[in-house]
TITOR-371127 format. One record per residue (C-alpha): residue number from 1; residue in three letters; x, y, z. Coordinates in Angstrom, 3 decimals, always signed. Each point is the difference from the previous one (the first is absolute). Layout:
N
{NUM 'ALA' {X Y Z}}
...
//
This chain:
318
{1 'MET' {+28.740 +25.856 +22.179}}
{2 'ALA' {-2.281 +1.666 +3.773}}
{3 'THR' {-1.346 -2.652 +1.875}}
{4 'ASP' {-3.630 +2.307 +0.126}}
{5 'ARG' {+0.144 -0.365 -3.964}}
{6 'LEU' {+0.288 -3.810 -0.049}}
{7 'GLY' {-3.295 +0.184 +2.618}}
{8 'ASP' {-1.348 +2.204 -2.502}}
{9 'MET' {+0.381 -2.292 -2.441}}
{10 'ARG' {-0.742 -3.302 +1.939}}
{11 'LEU' {-3.280 +1.553 +0.888}}
{12 'PHE' {-0.528 +1.395 -3.916}}
{13 'VAL' {+0.414 -4.157 -2.118}}
{14 'ALA' {-2.064 -1.414 +3.313}}
{15 'ALA' {-2.775 +2.091 -0.175}}
{16 'ALA' {+0.166 -0.682 -4.282}}
{17 'ALA' {-0.055 -3.997 +1.395}}
{18 'LEU' {-3.119 +1.005 +2.289}}
{19 'GLY' {-1.871 +2.333 -1.964}}
{20 'SER' {-0.431 +1.686 +3.779}}
{21 'LEU' {+2.227 +2.922 +0.538}}
{22 'SER' {-1.511 -0.646 +3.856}}
{23 'ALA' {+0.822 -3.206 -0.367}}
{24 'ALA' {+3.635 +0.098 -0.917}}
{25 'GLY' {+0.115 +1.991 +2.832}}
{26 'ARG' {-0.797 -1.972 +2.324}}
{27 'LYS' {+1.923 -2.640 -1.178}}
{28 'LEU' {+2.994 +2.393 +0.921}}
{29 'GLY' {-0.807 +1.030 +3.307}}
{30 'LEU' {-1.866 +3.650 -1.419}}
{31 'SER' {-3.327 +1.605 +0.389}}
{32 'PRO' {-1.964 +1.037 -2.473}}
{33 'ALA' {+1.170 +3.226 +0.084}}
{34 'ALA' {+3.338 -0.385 +0.484}}
{35 'ALA' {+0.379 -3.042 -2.854}}
{36 'SER' {-1.750 +3.366 -2.262}}
{37 'ALA' {+2.570 +2.338 +1.207}}
{38 'ARG' {+3.163 -2.100 -0.569}}
{39 'LEU' {-1.616 -0.599 -3.413}}
{40 'SER' {-0.950 +3.480 -0.676}}
{41 'LYS' {+3.669 +1.053 +0.968}}
{42 'LEU' {+1.475 -2.323 -2.505}}
{43 'GLU' {-2.532 +1.327 -2.693}}
{44 'VAL' {+1.749 +2.637 +1.068}}
{45 'ALA' {+3.487 -0.043 +0.083}}
{46 'LEU' {-0.825 -1.939 -3.709}}
{47 'ARG' {-1.254 +2.456 -1.333}}
{48 'THR' {-2.862 -1.725 -2.105}}
{49 'LYS' {-2.765 -2.013 +1.299}}
{50 'LEU' {-0.265 -3.394 +0.508}}
{51 'ILE' {-4.272 -1.016 +1.316}}
{52 'ASP' {-2.558 +1.022 -1.901}}
{53 'ARG' {-2.044 +0.896 +3.169}}
{54 'SER' {-2.742 +1.298 -1.870}}
{55 'THR' {-1.724 -2.984 +0.085}}
{56 'ARG' {-2.160 -2.543 +2.350}}
{57 'GLN' {+2.864 -2.787 -0.604}}
{58 'LEU' {+4.172 +0.746 -0.250}}
{59 'ARG' {+0.874 +0.068 -2.892}}
{60 'LEU' {+3.671 +0.824 -0.997}}
{61 'THR' {+1.369 +2.913 -2.947}}
{62 'GLU' {+1.729 -0.636 -2.715}}
{63 'GLU' {+3.378 +1.453 +1.562}}
{64 'GLY' {-1.156 -2.322 +3.372}}
{65 'ARG' {-0.393 -3.179 -2.381}}
{66 'LEU' {+3.299 +0.926 -0.870}}
{67 'TYR' {+1.643 +0.876 +3.922}}
{68 'HIS' {-1.492 -3.238 +1.108}}
{69 'ARG' {+1.557 -2.303 -2.530}}
{70 'HIS' {+3.562 +1.222 +0.751}}
{71 'CYS' {-0.614 +0.248 +3.744}}
{72 'ALA' {-1.336 -3.275 +0.038}}
{73 'VAL' {+3.124 -1.098 -1.415}}
{74 'ALA' {+2.320 +1.791 +2.521}}
{75 'LEU' {-1.591 -0.585 +3.460}}
{76 'GLN' {-0.271 -4.455 -1.007}}
{77 'ALA' {+4.023 +0.699 -0.776}}
{78 'ILE' {+0.437 +1.216 +2.928}}
{79 'ASP' {-2.006 -2.474 +2.199}}
{80 'ASP' {+1.814 -2.485 -1.939}}
{81 'ALA' {+3.549 +1.526 +0.791}}
{82 'GLU' {-0.794 +0.708 +3.389}}
{83 'ASP' {-1.557 -4.434 +0.286}}
{84 'ALA' {+3.439 -1.378 -1.909}}
{85 'LEU' {+1.995 +2.157 +2.846}}
{86 'HIS' {-1.923 -1.926 +2.859}}
{87 'ALA' {+0.312 -3.429 -2.180}}
{88 'SER' {+2.012 -1.669 +2.579}}
{89 'HIS' {-0.900 +0.758 +2.665}}
{90 'ALA' {-2.163 -3.104 +1.372}}
{91 'VAL' {-2.866 +1.695 +1.698}}
{92 'VAL' {-2.529 -0.024 -1.986}}
{93 'ARG' {-1.759 +3.062 +0.374}}
{94 'GLY' {-2.391 +2.678 -1.667}}
{95 'LYS' {-3.645 -0.515 -1.780}}
{96 'ILE' {-0.698 -2.391 -2.610}}
{97 'ARG' {-3.061 +0.903 -2.049}}
{98 'ILE' {-2.064 -2.748 -2.369}}
{99 'SER' {-3.031 -0.391 -1.786}}
{100 'ALA' {-1.765 -2.695 +0.197}}
{101 'SER' {-3.845 -2.157 -0.891}}
{102 'ALA' {-2.446 +0.759 +2.686}}
{103 'ASP' {-0.750 -3.131 +1.517}}
{104 'PHE' {+3.624 -1.740 -0.277}}
{105 'GLY' {+1.437 +3.010 +1.651}}
{106 'ARG' {-2.319 +0.250 +2.535}}
{107 'HIS' {+0.180 -4.020 +0.717}}
{108 'LEU' {+3.406 -1.488 -0.847}}
{109 'LEU' {+1.550 +2.810 -0.483}}
{110 'ASN' {+0.378 +1.934 +2.687}}
{111 'GLU' {+0.684 -2.819 +2.783}}
{112 'TRP' {+2.849 -1.079 -1.951}}
{113 'LEU' {+1.441 +4.125 +0.172}}
{114 'GLU' {-1.335 -0.039 +3.735}}
{115 'GLU' {+2.465 -3.523 -0.158}}
{116 'PHE' {+2.181 +2.373 -1.760}}
{117 'ALA' {+0.933 +3.138 +1.959}}
{118 'SER' {-0.609 -1.852 +3.272}}
{119 'THR' {+3.829 -1.082 -0.423}}
{120 'GLN' {+0.736 +4.245 -1.267}}
{121 'ALA' {-0.820 +2.445 +2.374}}
{122 'GLU' {+1.359 +2.913 -1.607}}
{123 'LEU' {-2.638 -0.694 -2.995}}
{124 'LYS' {-3.152 +1.077 -1.318}}
{125 'ILE' {-2.629 -0.992 -3.033}}
{126 'ALA' {-2.463 +2.008 -1.592}}
{127 'LEU' {-2.757 -2.672 -2.155}}
{128 'THR' {-1.961 +1.633 -2.157}}
{129 'LEU' {-2.494 -2.915 -0.730}}
{130 'THR' {-1.847 +0.592 -3.873}}
{131 'ASP' {-1.596 -2.790 -2.312}}
{132 'SER' {+1.097 +2.267 -2.827}}
{133 'LEU' {+3.279 -0.353 -1.801}}
{134 'SER' {+1.746 +2.966 +2.162}}
{135 'ASP' {+2.667 +2.756 -2.675}}
{136 'LEU' {+2.830 -0.772 +1.458}}
{137 'LEU' {+1.540 +3.171 -1.952}}
{138 'GLN' {-2.471 +2.112 +1.733}}
{139 'ASP' {-0.625 -1.826 +3.781}}
{140 'ASP' {+2.654 +0.670 +2.460}}
{141 'VAL' {+0.578 -4.565 +0.821}}
{142 'ASP' {+3.037 -1.400 +0.137}}
{143 'PHE' {-1.529 -3.021 -1.546}}
{144 'ALA' {-3.274 -1.566 -1.108}}
{145 'ILE' {-1.281 -3.440 +0.526}}
{146 'ARG' {-2.117 -0.969 -2.640}}
{147 'PHE' {-1.960 -3.445 -1.546}}
{148 'GLY' {+1.541 -0.456 -4.205}}
{149 'LYS' {+3.078 +1.286 -0.743}}
{150 'PRO' {+0.104 +4.614 -1.897}}
{151 'ASP' {-0.291 +0.762 -2.696}}
{152 'SER' {+2.594 +2.992 -0.325}}
{153 'ASP' {+3.693 +0.574 -0.784}}
{154 'THR' {+0.330 +2.431 +2.774}}
{155 'LEU' {-0.443 -2.868 +2.881}}
{156 'VAL' {+1.564 -3.139 +1.013}}
{157 'ALA' {-2.293 -2.397 +1.320}}
{158 'ARG' {+1.894 -2.943 +2.221}}
{159 'LYS' {-2.147 -3.234 +0.474}}
{160 'LEU' {-0.828 -0.882 +3.480}}
{161 'ALA' {-2.166 -2.854 -1.005}}
{162 'PRO' {-2.621 -1.851 -1.689}}
{163 'ASN' {-3.351 +0.449 -0.315}}
{164 'TRP' {-3.508 -0.390 -1.227}}
{165 'ARG' {-3.297 +0.253 +0.083}}
{166 'VAL' {-3.389 -1.551 +1.104}}
{167 'LEU' {-3.781 +0.310 +0.673}}
{168 'CYS' {-0.737 -0.283 +3.880}}
{169 'ALA' {-2.924 +0.690 +1.354}}
{170 'SER' {-1.280 -0.579 +3.754}}
{171 'PRO' {-2.047 -3.771 +0.825}}
{172 'ALA' {-2.813 +1.025 +0.720}}
{173 'TYR' {-0.665 +2.221 -3.461}}
{174 'LEU' {+0.797 -3.784 -1.708}}
{175 'ALA' {-2.140 -1.685 +2.182}}
{176 'ARG' {-3.399 +2.731 -1.572}}
{177 'GLN' {+1.233 +0.776 -3.338}}
{178 'GLY' {+2.150 -3.523 -0.733}}
{179 'VAL' {+3.338 -0.747 -1.544}}
{180 'PRO' {+1.183 +0.550 -3.264}}
{181 'ARG' {+1.407 -2.603 -1.710}}
{182 'THR' {+1.106 +1.445 -3.343}}
{183 'PRO' {+0.394 +3.565 -0.450}}
{184 'ALA' {-3.232 +0.430 -2.261}}
{185 'ASP' {-1.633 -0.630 +3.271}}
{186 'LEU' {+0.864 +3.329 +0.884}}
{187 'ALA' {-2.438 +2.201 -1.907}}
{188 'ALA' {-2.147 -1.584 +2.824}}
{189 'HIS' {+1.740 +1.337 +3.716}}
{190 'ARG' {+0.794 +3.418 +1.071}}
{191 'PHE' {+2.937 +1.522 +1.015}}
{192 'VAL' {+2.599 +1.908 +1.644}}
{193 'VAL' {+1.916 +2.594 -2.118}}
{194 'LEU' {+2.806 +2.106 +0.778}}
{195 'VAL' {+0.065 +3.426 -2.050}}
{196 'THR' {+3.484 +1.854 -0.668}}
{197 'ALA' {+0.824 +3.347 -2.258}}
{198 'ALA' {+0.213 -2.219 -2.404}}
{199 'GLY' {-3.105 -1.668 -0.104}}
{200 'PRO' {-2.343 -2.567 +1.199}}
{201 'LEU' {+1.539 -3.275 +0.990}}
{202 'ASN' {-2.486 -1.647 -2.060}}
{203 'GLU' {+2.219 -2.083 -2.215}}
{204 'PHE' {+0.312 -3.942 +0.651}}
{205 'ARG' {+2.007 -1.594 -1.523}}
{206 'PHE' {+0.626 -4.664 -0.157}}
{207 'ALA' {+1.901 -2.490 -1.327}}
{208 'ALA' {-2.048 -2.227 -1.159}}
{209 'THR' {+1.024 -3.270 -2.640}}
{210 'GLY' {+3.597 +1.869 -1.525}}
{211 'LYS' {-2.190 +3.324 -0.314}}
{212 'GLN' {-1.159 +2.852 +1.472}}
{213 'ARG' {-3.570 +0.566 +1.801}}
{214 'ILE' {-1.349 +3.411 +0.983}}
{215 'HIS' {-2.995 +0.889 +2.091}}
{216 'THR' {-1.083 +4.063 +0.183}}
{217 'VAL' {-1.867 +0.645 +3.206}}
{218 'ALA' {-2.808 +2.542 -1.039}}
{219 'MET' {+0.346 +2.929 +2.269}}
{220 'GLU' {-3.492 +0.594 +0.693}}
{221 'ASN' {-0.129 -3.625 +1.965}}
{222 'ALA' {+3.103 +0.590 +1.852}}
{223 'TRP' {+1.235 +1.487 +3.390}}
{224 'GLU' {+2.772 +2.566 -0.948}}
{225 'THR' {+2.326 +1.960 +2.366}}
{226 'ASN' {+3.698 +1.775 -0.710}}
{227 'ASP' {+1.012 -2.039 +3.545}}
{228 'GLY' {+1.424 -3.485 -0.343}}
{229 'ALA' {-0.354 -0.790 +4.006}}
{230 'LEU' {-3.853 +1.311 -0.621}}
{231 'ALA' {-0.178 -2.500 -2.469}}
{232 'ARG' {+1.181 -3.020 +2.394}}
{233 'ALA' {-1.869 +1.540 +2.603}}
{234 'TRP' {-2.972 -0.043 -2.490}}
{235 'THR' {+1.132 -2.849 -1.895}}
{236 'LEU' {-0.367 -2.613 +3.505}}
{237 'ALA' {-2.891 +1.952 +1.316}}
{238 'GLY' {-1.822 -1.871 -3.079}}
{239 'HIS' {-0.407 +2.423 -2.939}}
{240 'GLY' {+1.092 -1.577 -2.921}}
{241 'ILE' {+2.733 -1.833 -1.236}}
{242 'ALA' {+3.404 +2.384 -0.706}}
{243 'ARG' {+2.717 -0.730 -1.417}}
{244 'LYS' {+3.483 +0.460 +2.273}}
{245 'THR' {+3.710 -1.113 -0.372}}
{246 'ILE' {+1.407 -2.580 +1.702}}
{247 'TRP' {+1.612 +2.202 +2.636}}
{248 'ASP' {-3.131 +1.136 +0.749}}
{249 'ALA' {-1.854 -2.756 +0.235}}
{250 'ALA' {+2.311 -2.936 +1.710}}
{251 'GLN' {-0.451 +1.009 +3.074}}
{252 'ASP' {-4.026 -0.268 +0.081}}
{253 'ILE' {-0.259 -2.543 -1.810}}
{254 'ARG' {+2.135 -2.088 +1.701}}
{255 'ALA' {-2.060 +1.211 +3.228}}
{256 'GLY' {-2.917 -1.632 -1.824}}
{257 'THR' {-1.262 +3.607 -0.354}}
{258 'LEU' {-0.115 +0.151 -3.477}}
{259 'LYS' {+0.005 -2.642 -2.425}}
{260 'ALA' {+1.265 -0.083 -3.718}}
{261 'VAL' {-2.159 +0.136 -2.350}}
{262 'LEU' {+1.400 -1.519 -3.760}}
{263 'PRO' {+2.983 -1.332 +1.402}}
{264 'ASP' {+0.621 -2.267 -2.920}}
{265 'PHE' {+0.050 +3.170 -1.984}}
{266 'ILE' {+2.266 +2.547 +1.189}}
{267 'GLU' {+2.538 +1.616 -2.615}}
{268 'ASN' {+3.487 +0.399 +0.339}}
{269 'GLU' {+1.237 +3.730 +0.660}}
{270 'ALA' {+2.795 +2.461 +0.727}}
{271 'GLY' {+1.681 +0.396 +3.222}}
{272 'VAL' {-0.001 +1.643 +3.586}}
{273 'TYR' {+3.126 +3.553 -1.300}}
{274 'ALA' {+1.930 +2.084 +2.077}}
{275 'VAL' {-0.769 +2.848 -1.958}}
{276 'PHE' {+2.896 +3.556 -0.630}}
{277 'HIS' {+1.016 +2.477 -1.691}}
{278 'ARG' {+2.768 -0.881 -2.240}}
{279 'ASN' {+1.905 +2.702 +0.826}}
{280 'ARG' {+0.344 +0.864 +3.918}}
{281 'TYR' {+2.261 -1.627 +3.028}}
{282 'MET' {-1.060 -2.500 +1.432}}
{283 'THR' {+0.035 +1.186 +3.355}}
{284 'PRO' {+1.763 -3.330 +2.538}}
{285 'ARG' {-3.015 +1.483 +2.295}}
{286 'VAL' {-2.681 -1.634 -2.916}}
{287 'ARG' {+2.667 -2.959 -1.495}}
{288 'ALA' {-0.128 -1.155 +3.588}}
{289 'LEU' {-4.031 -0.519 -0.339}}
{290 'LEU' {+0.652 -1.094 -3.123}}
{291 'ASP' {+2.335 -3.189 +1.157}}
{292 'PHE' {-2.749 -0.375 +2.533}}
{293 'LEU' {-3.276 -0.066 -2.147}}
{294 'ILE' {+1.855 -2.018 -2.695}}
{295 'ASP' {+0.571 -2.718 +2.693}}
{296 'ARG' {-3.387 +0.384 +1.153}}
{297 'PHE' {-1.442 -0.392 -2.955}}
{298 'GLN' {+2.004 -3.183 -0.339}}
{299 'HIS' {-1.026 -1.944 +3.243}}
{300 'ALA' {-3.473 +1.054 -0.878}}
{301 'SER' {-0.106 -1.894 -3.241}}
{302 'SER' {+1.078 -2.630 +0.952}}
{303 'ASP' {-1.790 -0.236 +3.695}}
{304 'MET' {-3.385 +2.115 -1.105}}
{305 'LEU' {-0.885 -0.766 -2.858}}
{306 'ALA' {+1.012 -3.941 +0.332}}
{307 'GLY' {-3.184 -2.297 -1.135}}
{308 'LEU' {-1.846 +3.499 -1.356}}
{309 'PRO' {-1.799 -0.027 -3.505}}
{310 'SER' {+2.399 +0.719 -2.406}}
{311 'PRO' {+0.601 -0.167 -3.784}}
{312 'SER' {+2.177 -2.913 -0.065}}
{313 'ALA' {-2.725 -1.576 +1.948}}
{314 'ALA' {-3.060 +0.776 -1.918}}
{315 'VAL' {-0.505 -2.777 -2.174}}
{316 'ASN' {-1.609 +3.079 -2.602}}
{317 'LYS' {-3.628 -2.991 -0.774}}
{318 'ASP' {-2.184 +1.728 -2.363}}
//
């Protein structure tokens, strides 16, 4: 296979993933004109139209979808083969692509990535922050860090740490609006709600006297955003009560800038997971970062989370 054909295939697959030919060109260091010319050359060589240019959004033709499936498999096989050849090298090199939630990614994870990269001069990081579940079969990432285990037989999930969610609010908000003592008291309060592609996360679950209780936030009375980091800023500013993972809330609770609300009703939840493609070869650089993160989560679980409100500490009052 000629080198230029391989490059054309990479451009086509990137365009399908990003939904934009010009964005794919930028990713590969090509101008919009050069990207368009290379795609046209590929279509001429294949004697078929791969992308419908008559629509405002990039859309693959039926032939384009067929070709894309085979190109994605072929390119992944080539990348895996090259990574396998370098598996015995001691130097961690190349780029690792990770997806994580916004608040966790901007704060704790970024600190750990900086620490890891500082010892690997030839390593680069690409971090995608999203509070919606990353589609690893479509997104160009090596692995995602997710709160909760995905329900898919095409993915592999490696548990990194325990996790639970806490309601929290600023001391100023609680001084102004009062401290709720039971889940029923939440009806009189305001909230900051995270909204994902699947909808608002406005259903709060509590453990109480051996049963589960649910409070649903009325969205007309809530501040809402699709950015977890902004939700944290609004909560710190006193706009309402927010539900955060313990990993996102731990530093603020320890610093006293946020207070845990209803700590006696915390429900046990699934942990933090690293999620991978089932059939993708794990490169040495990805394996090295995963080992590093497993170690960091292990130490943080015993140090950073010690003494904080947790399901084991809850007494489940009602």
